[in-house]
All heavy atoms as an XYZ file, in Angstrom:
744
protein
N     -30.674    -56.386    -29.514
C     -29.912    -55.542    -28.601
C     -28.766    -56.474    -28.110
O     -28.903    -57.644    -27.712
C     -30.904    -55.284    -27.440
C     -30.302    -54.408    -26.456
S     -31.589    -53.605    -25.431
C     -31.334    -54.498    -23.960
N     -27.663    -55.791    -28.040
C     -26.475    -56.416    -27.643
C     -26.223    -56.287    -26.044
O     -26.624    -55.241    -25.531
C     -25.174    -55.925    -28.291
O     -25.017    -54.538    -27.983
C     -25.237    -56.138    -29.754
N     -25.863    -57.318    -25.479
C     -25.596    -57.319    -23.991
C     -24.156    -56.884    -23.704
O     -23.207    -57.392    -24.315
C     -25.863    -58.710    -23.523
C     -25.751    -58.739    -21.922
C     -26.199    -60.135    -21.448
O     -27.161    -60.737    -21.847
O     -25.459    -60.539    -20.545
N     -24.008    -55.979    -22.758
C     -22.664    -55.534    -22.358
C     -22.137    -56.501    -21.463
O     -22.807    -57.145    -20.534
C     -22.704    -54.175    -21.620
C     -22.691    -52.934    -22.382
S     -22.445    -51.631    -21.364
C     -21.763    -50.431    -22.548
N     -20.719    -56.709    -21.664
C     -19.995    -57.663    -20.732
C     -19.644    -56.856    -19.589
O     -19.442    -55.560    -19.599
C     -18.863    -58.265    -21.485
C     -19.372    -59.178    -22.622
C     -18.122    -59.720    -23.275
C     -18.541    -60.514    -24.585
N     -17.566    -60.882    -25.479
N     -19.279    -57.468    -18.456
C     -18.917    -56.838    -17.239
C     -17.580    -56.107    -17.437
O     -17.574    -54.941    -17.008
C     -18.664    -57.785    -16.030
C     -18.024    -57.165    -14.858
C     -20.017    -58.505    -15.684
N     -16.530    -56.475    -18.106
C     -15.351    -55.694    -18.378
C     -15.729    -54.399    -19.184
O     -15.138    -53.309    -18.870
C     -14.436    -56.536    -19.160
C     -14.860    -57.960    -18.708
C     -16.327    -57.837    -18.553
N     -16.646    -54.479    -20.039
C     -17.070    -53.230    -20.716
C     -17.684    -52.179    -19.766
O     -17.427    -51.011    -19.803
C     -18.108    -53.548    -21.897
C     -17.545    -54.327    -22.956
O     -16.234    -54.236    -23.172
O     -18.339    -55.031    -23.647
N     -18.522    -52.678    -18.785
C     -19.153    -51.842    -17.884
C     -18.083    -51.255    -16.894
O     -18.070    -50.182    -16.478
C     -20.142    -52.586    -16.994
C     -21.517    -52.970    -17.725
C     -22.275    -53.799    -16.705
C     -22.221    -51.700    -18.062
N     -17.033    -52.089    -16.540
C     -15.932    -51.646    -15.660
C     -15.108    -50.421    -16.297
O     -14.907    -49.463    -15.792
C     -15.144    -52.743    -15.309
C     -15.700    -53.697    -14.385
C     -14.801    -54.966    -14.158
O     -13.707    -55.103    -14.884
O     -15.290    -55.722    -13.407
N     -14.868    -50.627    -17.682
C     -14.146    -49.626    -18.385
C     -14.987    -48.351    -18.543
O     -14.443    -47.281    -18.519
C     -13.693    -50.187    -19.789
C     -12.742    -51.223    -19.647
C     -11.456    -50.713    -19.007
O     -10.906    -49.629    -19.208
N     -10.945    -51.578    -18.148
N     -16.239    -48.504    -18.877
C     -17.170    -47.402    -19.015
C     -17.272    -46.578    -17.696
O     -17.228    -45.386    -17.687
C     -18.497    -47.832    -19.468
C     -19.523    -46.655    -19.744
C     -20.708    -47.332    -20.399
C     -21.638    -45.947    -20.848
N     -22.774    -46.361    -21.489
N     -17.354    -47.321    -16.543
C     -17.495    -46.702    -15.200
C     -16.262    -45.889    -14.975
O     -16.236    -44.768    -14.514
C     -17.800    -47.713    -14.225
N     -15.023    -46.490    -15.233
C     -13.773    -45.759    -15.029
C     -13.702    -44.559    -15.911
O     -13.311    -43.630    -15.388
C     -12.654    -46.858    -15.227
C     -11.244    -46.234    -14.951
C     -11.245    -45.874    -13.500
C     -10.296    -47.477    -15.270
N     -14.090    -44.685    -17.133
C     -13.933    -43.605    -18.018
C     -14.996    -42.392    -17.670
O     -14.574    -41.272    -17.617
C     -14.308    -43.997    -19.520
N     -16.114    -42.780    -17.155
C     -16.996    -41.761    -16.739
C     -16.587    -41.089    -15.425
O     -16.534    -39.801    -15.245
C     -18.487    -42.381    -16.411
C     -19.235    -42.737    -17.676
C     -20.508    -43.575    -17.448
C     -19.541    -41.569    -18.525
N     -15.992    -41.804    -14.525
C     -15.407    -41.145    -13.341
C     -14.292    -40.291    -13.559
O     -14.214    -39.267    -13.060
C     -15.059    -42.330    -12.298
C     -16.227    -43.020    -11.748
C     -15.813    -44.159    -10.887
C     -17.147    -42.116    -10.771
N     -13.391    -40.728    -14.538
C     -12.250    -39.807    -14.845
C     -12.734    -38.636    -15.540
O     -12.147    -37.553    -15.350
C     -11.325    -40.656    -15.635
C     -10.472    -41.662    -14.824
C      -9.516    -42.422    -15.635
C      -8.686    -43.424    -14.822
N      -7.598    -44.131    -15.627
N     -13.757    -38.737    -16.379
C     -14.261    -37.589    -17.049
C     -14.876    -36.677    -16.098
O     -14.766    -35.373    -16.215
C     -15.291    -37.978    -18.174
N     -15.662    -37.157    -15.099
C     -16.264    -36.291    -14.147
C     -15.143    -35.497    -13.348
O     -15.235    -34.370    -12.956
C     -17.083    -37.014    -13.246
C     -18.417    -37.445    -13.836
O     -18.778    -36.762    -14.953
O     -19.225    -38.100    -13.334
N     -14.022    -36.225    -12.869
C     -12.919    -35.624    -12.203
C     -12.346    -34.460    -13.144
O     -12.012    -33.424    -12.556
C     -11.939    -36.700    -11.937
N     -12.126    -34.735    -14.324
C     -11.552    -33.697    -15.304
C     -12.589    -32.460    -15.438
O     -12.093    -31.427    -15.490
C     -11.384    -34.410    -16.613
C     -10.527    -33.487    -17.661
O      -9.442    -32.952    -17.062
O     -10.930    -33.326    -18.712
N     -13.835    -32.743    -15.361
C     -14.789    -31.652    -15.457
C     -14.613    -30.739    -14.147
O     -14.677    -29.531    -14.254
C     -16.236    -32.141    -15.651
C     -16.641    -32.666    -16.965
C     -17.981    -33.166    -16.874
C     -18.349    -33.938    -18.132
N     -19.746    -34.547    -18.109
N     -14.470    -31.409    -13.041
C     -14.297    -30.599    -11.799
C     -13.104    -29.778    -11.906
O     -13.139    -28.596    -11.518
C     -14.261    -31.528    -10.516
C     -15.712    -32.196    -10.421
C     -13.789    -30.799     -9.323
C     -15.766    -33.312     -9.401
N     -11.968    -30.391    -12.212
C     -10.716    -29.659    -12.514
C     -10.904    -28.443    -13.467
O     -10.477    -27.321    -12.970
C      -9.618    -30.631    -12.930
C      -8.405    -29.818    -13.205
C      -7.582    -29.563    -12.159
C      -7.977    -29.354    -14.539
C      -6.357    -28.866    -12.297
C      -6.827    -28.663    -14.576
C      -5.925    -28.482    -13.637
O      -4.825    -27.730    -13.704
N     -11.483    -28.736    -14.543
C     -11.668    -27.631    -15.437
C     -12.611    -26.603    -14.899
O     -12.340    -25.301    -15.042
C     -12.229    -28.122    -16.796
C     -11.127    -28.923    -17.473
C     -11.823    -29.491    -18.821
C     -10.721    -30.228    -19.564
N     -11.413    -31.050    -20.594
N     -13.687    -26.896    -14.277
C     -14.618    -25.894    -13.586
C     -13.919    -25.070    -12.588
O     -13.992    -23.776    -12.625
C     -15.651    -26.627    -12.885
C     -16.605    -25.872    -11.955
C     -17.568    -24.951    -12.984
C     -17.638    -26.735    -11.185
N     -12.977    -25.614    -11.715
C     -12.255    -24.881    -10.678
C     -11.241    -24.001    -11.358
O     -11.010    -22.902    -10.935
C     -11.643    -25.881     -9.730
C     -12.744    -26.604     -8.938
C     -10.712    -25.182     -8.645
C     -13.793    -25.785     -8.217
N     -10.603    -24.565    -12.401
C      -9.465    -23.727    -13.165
C     -10.158    -22.517    -13.704
O      -9.630    -21.389    -13.575
C      -8.938    -24.542    -14.239
C      -7.805    -23.935    -14.936
O      -7.097    -23.093    -14.299
O      -7.639    -24.238    -16.210
N     -11.244    -22.675    -14.374
C     -11.994    -21.489    -14.962
C     -12.420    -20.464    -13.884
O     -12.233    -19.319    -14.041
C     -13.164    -21.979    -15.797
C     -14.133    -20.721    -16.139
C     -12.738    -22.594    -17.114
N     -12.930    -21.142    -12.791
C     -13.398    -20.211    -11.748
C     -12.177    -19.357    -11.123
O     -12.295    -18.265    -10.828
C     -14.114    -21.081    -10.586
C     -14.751    -20.144     -9.578
C     -15.532    -21.007     -8.586
O     -15.413    -22.199     -8.466
N     -16.399    -20.412     -7.889
N     -11.047    -20.084    -10.931
C      -9.925    -19.402    -10.396
C      -9.363    -18.338    -11.269
O      -8.953    -17.281    -10.905
C      -8.797    -20.415     -9.870
C      -9.257    -21.228     -8.838
S      -8.004    -22.428     -8.363
C      -6.859    -21.373     -7.492
N      -9.469    -18.637    -12.605
C      -8.900    -17.714    -13.611
C      -9.803    -16.522    -13.796
O      -9.317    -15.388    -13.981
C      -8.719    -18.431    -14.865
C      -7.458    -19.311    -14.959
C      -6.127    -18.608    -14.877
O      -6.053    -17.473    -15.490
O      -5.274    -19.037    -14.200
N     -11.064    -16.672    -13.723
C     -11.949    -15.660    -14.205
C     -12.939    -15.026    -13.138
O     -13.416    -13.941    -13.352
C     -12.921    -16.254    -15.380
C     -11.985    -16.561    -16.530
O     -11.175    -15.808    -16.988
N     -12.276    -17.847    -16.967
N     -13.199    -15.813    -12.105
C     -14.290    -15.329    -11.242
C     -13.795    -15.000     -9.848
O     -14.064    -13.882     -9.379
C     -15.367    -16.472    -11.116
C     -15.918    -16.894    -12.445
C     -16.804    -18.008    -12.239
C     -16.740    -15.759    -13.108
N     -13.207    -15.851     -9.178
C     -13.007    -15.677     -7.739
C     -11.715    -16.148     -7.181
O     -11.053    -16.941     -7.903
C     -14.112    -16.319     -6.880
O     -14.099    -17.708     -7.115
C     -15.510    -15.838     -7.164
N     -11.351    -15.742     -6.073
C     -10.238    -16.263     -5.334
C     -10.502    -17.606     -4.614
O     -11.685    -17.773     -4.183
C      -9.550    -15.112     -4.463
C      -9.111    -13.954     -5.197
S      -8.568    -12.602     -4.289
C      -7.850    -13.354     -2.903
N      -9.492    -18.430     -4.225
C      -9.732    -19.519     -3.539
C     -10.313    -19.310     -2.149
O     -10.932    -20.318     -1.512
C      -8.394    -20.188     -3.415
C      -7.558    -19.730     -4.566
C      -8.146    -18.235     -4.814
N     -10.155    -18.236     -1.620
C     -10.625    -17.945     -0.282
C     -12.160    -17.575     -0.222
O     -12.793    -17.378      0.761
C      -9.894    -16.748      0.446
C      -8.527    -17.171      0.685
C      -7.465    -16.962     -0.550
O      -7.994    -16.397     -1.521
N      -6.330    -17.541     -0.440
N     -12.682    -17.330     -1.456
C     -14.174    -16.941     -1.609
C     -15.032    -18.138     -1.174
O     -14.785    -19.178     -1.592
C     -14.265    -16.598     -3.100
S     -16.114    -16.144     -3.426
N     -16.110    -17.791     -0.561
C     -17.086    -18.803     -0.118
C     -17.635    -19.585     -1.325
O     -17.963    -20.702     -1.221
C     -18.063    -18.114      0.775
C     -17.393    -16.796      1.282
C     -16.345    -16.406      0.166
N     -17.894    -18.774     -2.356
C     -18.412    -19.455     -3.562
C     -17.490    -20.473     -4.111
O     -17.941    -21.549     -4.574
C     -18.691    -18.404     -4.643
C     -19.263    -18.824     -5.954
C     -20.503    -19.611     -5.741
C     -19.350    -17.785     -7.096
N     -16.239    -20.191     -4.219
C     -15.284    -21.130     -4.618
C     -15.306    -22.385     -3.790
O     -15.324    -23.462     -4.202
C     -13.836    -20.459     -4.695
C     -12.781    -21.564     -4.806
C     -12.314    -21.933     -6.013
C     -12.082    -21.999     -3.630
C     -11.205    -22.786     -6.153
C     -11.074    -22.898     -3.767
C     -10.732    -23.365     -4.924
O      -9.624    -24.228     -5.069
N     -15.243    -22.157     -2.502
C     -15.198    -23.346     -1.503
C     -16.490    -24.144     -1.642
O     -16.500    -25.354     -1.567
C     -15.025    -22.744     -0.055
C     -13.685    -22.205      0.182
C     -13.537    -21.672      1.584
O     -14.404    -21.768      2.351
O     -12.437    -21.030      1.769
N     -17.603    -23.470     -1.822
C     -18.876    -24.084     -1.968
C     -18.964    -25.068     -3.249
O     -19.386    -26.164     -3.103
C     -20.079    -23.216     -1.956
C     -21.390    -23.827     -2.137
C     -21.935    -24.376     -0.833
O     -21.424    -24.046      0.239
O     -22.750    -25.334     -0.895
N     -18.470    -24.418     -4.378
C     -18.419    -25.230     -5.575
C     -17.476    -26.398     -5.480
O     -17.866    -27.509     -5.727
C     -18.001    -24.341     -6.748
C     -17.668    -25.172     -7.972
C     -19.066    -23.299     -7.087
N     -16.322    -26.185     -5.004
C     -15.303    -27.260     -4.732
C     -15.817    -28.393     -3.825
O     -15.769    -29.579     -4.185
C     -13.952    -26.735     -4.239
C     -12.801    -27.622     -4.085
C     -12.520    -28.300     -5.314
C     -11.669    -26.978     -3.451
N     -16.374    -27.966     -2.701
C     -16.828    -28.973     -1.708
C     -17.972    -29.771     -2.334
O     -17.989    -30.874     -2.188
C     -17.413    -28.246     -0.472
C     -16.186    -27.788      0.405
O     -14.995    -28.057      0.152
O     -16.470    -26.957      1.384
N     -19.017    -29.085     -3.001
C     -20.144    -29.727     -3.551
C     -19.701    -30.743     -4.641
O     -20.110    -31.921     -4.631
C     -21.105    -28.761     -4.182
O     -21.584    -27.940     -3.030
C     -22.277    -29.457     -4.784
N     -18.770    -30.255     -5.633
C     -18.354    -31.129     -6.680
C     -17.406    -32.315     -6.054
O     -17.721    -33.426     -6.685
C     -17.577    -30.248     -7.579
C     -18.347    -29.197     -8.359
C     -19.427    -29.815     -9.260
O     -19.151    -30.755     -9.928
N     -20.586    -29.228     -9.127
N     -16.704    -32.086     -5.249
C     -15.846    -33.139     -4.634
C     -16.683    -34.293     -3.855
O     -16.473    -35.397     -4.003
C     -14.706    -32.631     -3.665
C     -13.725    -31.789     -4.441
S     -12.773    -32.773     -5.585
C     -11.767    -33.834     -4.620
N     -17.644    -33.698     -3.209
C     -18.629    -34.576     -2.511
C     -19.281    -35.445     -3.506
O     -19.471    -36.697     -3.328
C     -19.606    -33.878     -1.637
C     -20.456    -34.800     -0.878
C     -20.013    -35.650      0.107
C     -21.850    -34.874     -1.347
C     -20.929    -36.428      0.838
C     -22.764    -35.700     -0.659
C     -22.350    -36.537      0.413
N     -19.924    -34.844     -4.486
C     -20.591    -35.542     -5.628
C     -19.691    -36.626     -6.200
O     -20.143    -37.781     -6.321
N     -18.457    -36.252     -6.546
C     -17.626    -37.235     -7.198
C     -17.334    -38.407     -6.179
O     -17.259    -39.530     -6.573
C     -16.364    -36.591     -7.600
C     -15.297    -37.519     -8.415
C     -15.913    -38.171     -9.739
C     -14.078    -36.756     -8.682
N     -17.092    -38.109     -4.946
C     -16.787    -39.121     -3.967
C     -17.952    -40.142     -3.830
O     -17.627    -41.330     -3.681
C     -16.417    -38.559     -2.650
O     -17.557    -38.102     -1.919
N     -19.128    -39.576     -3.882
C     -20.337    -40.551     -3.852
C     -20.374    -41.405     -5.109
O     -20.834    -42.526     -5.042
C     -21.559    -39.620     -3.623
C     -21.721    -38.838     -2.445
C     -21.505    -39.601     -1.249
N     -22.513    -40.530     -1.135
C     -22.523    -41.583     -0.210
N     -21.526    -41.858      0.510
N     -23.573    -42.355     -0.093
N     -20.078    -40.782     -6.257
C     -20.039    -41.585     -7.491
C     -19.029    -42.672     -7.440
O     -19.261    -43.820     -7.846
C     -19.742    -40.713     -8.688
C     -20.675    -39.799     -9.144
C     -20.296    -39.013    -10.443
O     -19.722    -39.566    -11.418
O     -20.449    -37.716    -10.290
N     -17.781    -42.356     -6.919
C     -16.819    -43.343     -6.777
C     -17.243    -44.424     -5.780
O     -17.122    -45.731     -6.085
C     -15.444    -42.698     -6.293
C     -14.441    -43.691     -5.823
C     -14.903    -41.903     -7.444
N     -17.832    -44.029     -4.772
C     -18.116    -45.095     -3.659
C     -19.193    -45.887     -4.309
O     -19.284    -47.217     -4.084
C     -18.724    -44.362     -2.449
C     -19.233    -45.266     -1.390
C     -19.744    -44.672     -0.174
O     -19.440    -43.451      0.160
O     -20.641    -45.284      0.483
N     -20.214    -45.414     -5.031
C     -21.271    -46.149     -5.706
C     -20.611    -47.144     -6.641
O     -20.968    -48.419     -6.699
C     -22.193    -45.307     -6.375
C     -23.415    -45.944     -7.009
C     -24.346    -46.551     -6.145
C     -23.603    -46.045     -8.366
C     -25.489    -47.183     -6.688
C     -24.690    -46.665     -8.819
C     -25.679    -47.243     -8.088
O     -26.768    -47.870     -8.661
N     -19.635    -46.845     -7.497
C     -19.013    -47.691     -8.493
C     -18.137    -48.788     -7.750
O     -18.239    -49.921     -8.179
C     -18.164    -46.872     -9.403
N     -17.619    -48.473     -6.641
C     -16.889    -49.497     -5.832
C     -17.873    -50.388     -5.274
O     -17.772    -51.715     -5.426
C     -16.094    -48.879     -4.591
C     -15.540    -49.893     -3.701
C     -14.929    -47.973     -5.221
N     -19.021    -49.901     -4.664
C     -20.007    -50.815     -4.088
C     -20.661    -51.721     -5.147
O     -21.014    -52.955     -4.896
C     -21.124    -49.997     -3.449
C     -20.670    -49.346     -2.236
C     -21.699    -48.538     -1.578
N     -22.878    -49.156     -1.168
C     -24.026    -48.548     -1.068
N     -24.087    -47.255     -1.165
N     -25.066    -49.288     -0.725
N     -20.741    -51.277     -6.354
C     -21.295    -52.161     -7.444
C     -20.198    -53.139     -8.069
O     -20.497    -54.009     -8.767
C     -21.753    -51.344     -8.665
C     -22.999    -50.555     -8.400
C     -23.341    -49.679     -9.688
C     -24.085    -51.579     -8.258
N     -19.004    -52.934     -7.475
C     -17.902    -53.747     -8.109
C     -17.408    -53.426     -9.380
O     -16.708    -54.363    -10.076
N     -17.767    -52.212     -9.838
C     -17.216    -51.812    -11.127
C     -15.787    -51.310    -11.238
O     -15.073    -51.382    -12.144
C     -18.098    -50.667    -11.751
C     -19.603    -51.208    -11.985
C     -20.451    -49.892    -12.338
C     -19.640    -52.214    -13.033
N     -15.389    -50.825    -10.030
C     -13.977    -50.459     -9.919
C     -13.558    -50.850     -8.469
O     -14.379    -51.041     -7.534
C     -13.645    -48.802    -10.003
C     -14.428    -48.102     -8.950
C     -14.106    -48.366    -11.364
C     -14.019    -46.629     -8.822
N     -12.231    -51.097     -8.339
C     -11.751    -51.379     -6.945
C     -11.510    -50.178     -6.039
O     -11.532    -49.027     -6.525
N     -11.515    -50.501     -4.788
C     -11.292    -49.354     -3.946
C      -9.977    -48.488     -4.070
O      -9.982    -47.346     -3.998
C     -11.246    -49.842     -2.384
C     -12.587    -50.182     -1.895
C     -12.621    -50.665     -0.326
O     -11.885    -50.024      0.349
O     -13.142    -51.651      0.001
N      -8.954    -49.179     -4.496
C      -7.640    -48.587     -4.784
C      -7.805    -47.592     -6.003
O      -7.330    -46.561     -5.948
C      -6.599    -49.508     -4.979
C      -5.223    -48.927     -5.214
C      -4.686    -48.169     -3.954
O      -4.913    -48.603     -2.848
O      -4.047    -47.227     -4.222
N      -8.515    -48.051     -6.954
C      -8.762    -47.197     -8.107
C      -9.545    -45.963     -7.755
O      -9.282    -44.869     -8.140
C      -9.391    -47.975     -9.309
C      -8.483    -49.076     -9.752
C      -9.862    -47.044    -10.330
C      -9.076    -50.020    -10.825
N     -10.482    -46.174     -6.932
C     -11.407    -44.997     -6.478
C     -10.593    -44.089     -5.635
O     -10.768    -42.825     -5.828
N      -9.724    -44.572     -4.785
C      -8.843    -43.553     -3.975
C      -7.911    -42.931     -4.863
O      -7.589    -41.739     -4.697
C      -8.084    -44.419     -2.953
C      -8.910    -44.676     -1.783
C      -8.076    -45.242     -0.618
N      -7.335    -46.587     -0.962
C      -7.911    -47.744     -0.717
N      -9.037    -47.744      0.012
N      -7.196    -48.810     -0.928
N      -7.456    -43.568     -6.106
C      -6.584    -42.945     -6.992
C      -7.222    -41.794     -7.705
O      -6.559    -40.750     -7.887
C      -5.893    -43.910     -7.879
C      -4.877    -43.345     -8.922
C      -3.814    -42.465     -8.247
O      -3.311    -42.794     -7.207
O      -3.468    -41.500     -8.881
N      -8.333    -42.018     -8.153
C      -9.166    -40.991     -8.837
C      -9.281    -39.730     -7.897
O      -8.982    -38.604     -8.322
C     -10.583    -41.537     -9.179
C     -10.343    -42.545    -10.457
C     -11.558    -40.419     -9.720
C     -11.600    -43.451    -10.640
N      -9.707    -40.018     -6.601
C      -9.893    -38.759     -5.783
C      -8.708    -38.140     -5.354
O      -8.484    -37.009     -5.405
C     -10.680    -39.334     -4.472
C     -12.051    -39.824     -4.725
S     -13.173    -38.647     -5.520
C     -13.136    -37.313     -4.318
N      -7.626    -39.012     -5.178
C      -6.257    -38.479     -4.773
C      -5.648    -37.644     -5.889
O      -5.035    -36.578     -5.688
N      -5.824    -38.181     -7.035
C      -5.204    -37.443     -8.267
C      -5.763    -36.198     -8.553
O      -5.231    -35.109     -8.768
C      -5.417    -38.315     -9.478
O      -4.970    -37.671    -10.653
N      -7.186    -36.047     -8.388
C      -7.851    -34.780     -8.477
C      -7.464    -33.864     -7.397
O      -7.275    -32.621     -7.585
C      -9.359    -35.022     -8.578
C     -10.278    -33.805     -8.703
C      -9.760    -32.884     -9.922
C     -11.576    -34.091     -8.656
N      -7.391    -34.297     -6.246
C      -6.998    -33.433     -5.077
C      -5.572    -32.853     -5.271
O      -5.304    -31.735     -4.961
C      -7.103    -34.235     -3.766
C      -8.494    -34.547     -3.272
C      -8.644    -35.522     -2.192
O      -7.609    -36.063     -1.722
O      -9.765    -35.840     -1.710
N      -4.605    -33.762     -5.819
C      -3.221    -33.293     -6.014
C      -3.285    -32.204     -7.131
O      -2.558    -31.112     -7.080
C      -2.424    -34.439     -6.414
C      -2.104    -35.276     -5.217
C      -1.027    -36.321     -5.619
N      -1.350    -37.284     -6.519
C      -2.164    -38.370     -6.341
N      -2.533    -38.684     -5.193
N      -2.505    -39.114     -7.402
N      -4.114    -32.451     -8.198
C      -4.106    -31.510     -9.272
C      -4.693    -30.096     -8.814
O      -4.183    -29.092     -9.111
C      -5.002    -32.069    -10.381
C      -4.377    -33.071    -11.205
C      -5.375    -33.619    -12.290
C      -4.818    -34.641    -13.098
N      -5.783    -35.075    -14.111
N      -5.782    -30.179     -7.909
C      -6.377    -29.009     -7.447
C      -5.379    -28.247     -6.472
O      -5.412    -27.028     -6.579
C      -7.694    -29.335     -6.748
C      -8.781    -29.721     -7.707
C     -10.035    -30.214     -6.924
C      -9.168    -28.599     -8.705
N      -4.692    -29.016     -5.668
C      -3.603    -28.442     -4.742
C      -2.585    -27.705     -5.749
O      -2.225    -26.486     -5.335
C      -3.040    -29.490     -3.899
N      -2.062    -28.290     -6.701
C      -1.188    -27.667     -7.496
C      -1.712    -26.336     -8.267
O      -1.116    -25.274     -8.276
C      -0.741    -28.493     -8.651
O      -0.107    -29.733     -8.013
C       0.245    -27.917     -9.579
N      -3.023    -26.409     -8.681
C      -3.664    -25.266     -9.172
C      -3.734    -24.145     -8.200
O      -3.505    -22.995     -8.554
C      -5.018    -25.676     -9.805
C      -5.877    -24.768    -10.494
C      -5.170    -24.389    -11.812
C      -7.272    -25.310    -10.830
N      -4.108    -24.521     -6.986
C      -4.321    -23.541     -5.872
C      -2.884    -22.836     -5.609
O      -2.843    -21.655     -5.563
C      -4.783    -24.284     -4.582
C      -5.057    -23.278     -3.466
N      -6.147    -22.431     -3.437
C      -4.357    -23.130     -2.285
C      -6.102    -21.880     -2.314
N      -4.983    -22.157     -1.731
N      -1.857    -23.617     -5.612
C      -0.568    -23.123     -5.485
C      -0.081    -22.149     -6.462
O       0.454    -20.895     -6.236
C       0.554    -24.208     -5.311
C       0.477    -25.003     -4.019
C       1.419    -26.080     -4.059
O       2.430    -26.043     -4.747
O       1.087    -27.128     -3.366
N      -0.431    -22.487     -7.729
C      -0.133    -21.640     -8.898
C      -0.825    -20.266     -8.812
O      -0.280    -19.310     -9.136
C      -0.433    -22.353    -10.159
C       0.483    -23.517    -10.662
C      -0.100    -24.357    -11.682
C       1.937    -22.989    -10.751
N      -2.052    -20.410     -8.402
C      -2.905    -19.226     -8.279
C      -2.411    -18.346     -7.195
O      -2.346    -17.160     -7.412
C      -4.449    -19.557     -7.959
C      -5.280    -18.454     -7.826
C      -5.810    -17.785     -9.059
C      -5.562    -17.781     -6.699
C      -6.616    -16.635     -8.998
C      -6.430    -16.721     -6.558
C      -6.889    -16.205     -7.642
N      -1.947    -18.873     -6.125
C      -1.365    -17.985     -5.022
C      -0.080    -17.406     -5.361
O       0.486    -16.494     -4.716
C      -1.272    -18.819     -3.813
C      -2.646    -19.003     -3.111
O      -3.544    -18.243     -3.315
N      -2.889    -20.264     -2.521
N       0.586    -18.039     -6.389
C       2.063    -17.418     -6.776
C       1.849    -16.303     -7.587
O       2.824    -15.503     -7.902
C       2.890    -18.494     -7.474
C       3.253    -19.628     -6.565
C       3.943    -20.718     -7.251
O       4.082    -20.689     -8.507
N       4.381    -21.761     -6.439
N       0.637    -15.922     -8.201
C       0.407    -14.926     -9.057
C       0.520    -13.559     -8.357
O       0.216    -13.333     -7.327
C      -0.932    -14.880     -9.759
C      -1.035    -16.102    -10.710
C      -2.363    -16.106    -11.422
C      -2.532    -17.150    -12.455
N      -3.821    -17.230    -13.077
């Protein structure tokens, strides 16, 4: 069995967090396109739940020392900006 080095774990943690952020974006995109409007309680519930879950994942990775706080803030901020842009585009329709 091979032992993972710390940099490998850091890269894996970062990749997993970014993949989870991308999944949330895609989930919200599909929901906005096909299911509900952003003012719908279901939309807000899904968004809040998913964002909270990701924020906990990021916090855990920071606490473990796998990513820095700044990287964690950037992951969350980037997703929030993408979702805001998506919301604006939806409202322009």
